[in-house]
C-alpha angles and dihedrals in degrees: 000000000000116000089229090063091055093047091048091050091050094049091048092050093046090051091056098046113127113212099164139280112227128093092024091202087069100046105031093070090055093053089045097056093040090052092054087084123211131179094296083219097154100053089039090056089049093053092045089050090053090048090061088072106027141025090217103080098140096090089059097058098094098044088045090058087067090081091053093048090048091047092053090046089058091047091052092054094039090055090057092050092046093043086229114180098197138040118186089345095306131097112279118247094255090052094047093045117002141275095270093052091048092050094049095042089050089053090055090050090058089052089049090054090056091048090055093048089050088069092074121094120288091242092056099038100079097051092042093052091048091053093042092051091052091047092049092050091049092052088055091047089053092050091051091050090049090054091046090054091058090073096043132083096187104064109152125219092245091052092051093049090050091049094054091044088059101036098043116004105052091063090056088048091051091047092058092040092051092054090052093048094050091050093051098249122169120269089249093055091046090055093046091053092047090052090047092051095048093047094046091044091055089050090050092056091049087051089053090051089052095046091050089065106025103024128110106257091214090057099032092061097222141054113303111226097031091129091052093050090050095043087235114183100243130158089260095055093042091052091046092052089048095051107032124095142164120012093350091055090052091050092051093048091048090056092046091052097042115116099182114043145133106259095215091050092050093049091049094047096047092043088053090053089050089052093051091051096047091241094151092057092045091051092048090050093051092044091051091050089062094043090051093051090048096049091046090054089050090051090057094058106116101241131099116282092242091062091053095053099087091050093044091047092053093047092049091048089054092046092056096039121129097206 
């Protein structure tokens, strides 16, 4: 059951999805964002979750793509809210078309996600839809909290961790849970995989925060220090504000309040403050706490260790990624 076979099956199914044809201004943006690629991490996790309990994962490919379509729907709308010019190195949908087109096309993507989920058995459909609806609402809650934080200077560590749990991690939890449900796993194993996904997903976001400051720009795939330039409330900044004092606190606040500055100079100065405070080590420690909880939950799933290896290998590869 090579991972490459699953990824190939997912890409082939995504390439053949039919969203609609007329008017093209509605459907072309959907094909555009879905063709931009990405890791396909969420549907891949769903298939790997199913493969813990059955060797017959092929029937689950299309319903599993629902999580990828939903994920890209959220990206399309997030890009509008963030006024982001690029997505995976290409113009974002609202830049290539316009905001109205991106909003409406995103709405159709959400409908398409439901249509794909509707291909599962009648017995499974009701509980899956209930869990998916809750997950989708939580993702929106997380996005709203993230926007709320932009106007605040007093965001606490616990608030930030809850925000990334909602915005990013619950969808990974649902992805693993969905795979277990489709394969007929026990309720206990479904819950363990959901817990694993949420914990690992929170760790992934902390890893992204870390890479944005300390990553290699050639490997990271985007500008290192973008969060610093934008004063984005990340775990690193929140910890720095919590720990800094005296002259160093004044220096950090000056950079946060500066309106006219050299971006490279700001990144270097704030990164230096992070280094003096040990922020990198604190972030790595918190990140690894979540990864440990997630991997421990995965260990408790009641299947032979050999069946877990492909899923564990993918998760560990993502944990140690540099982009």
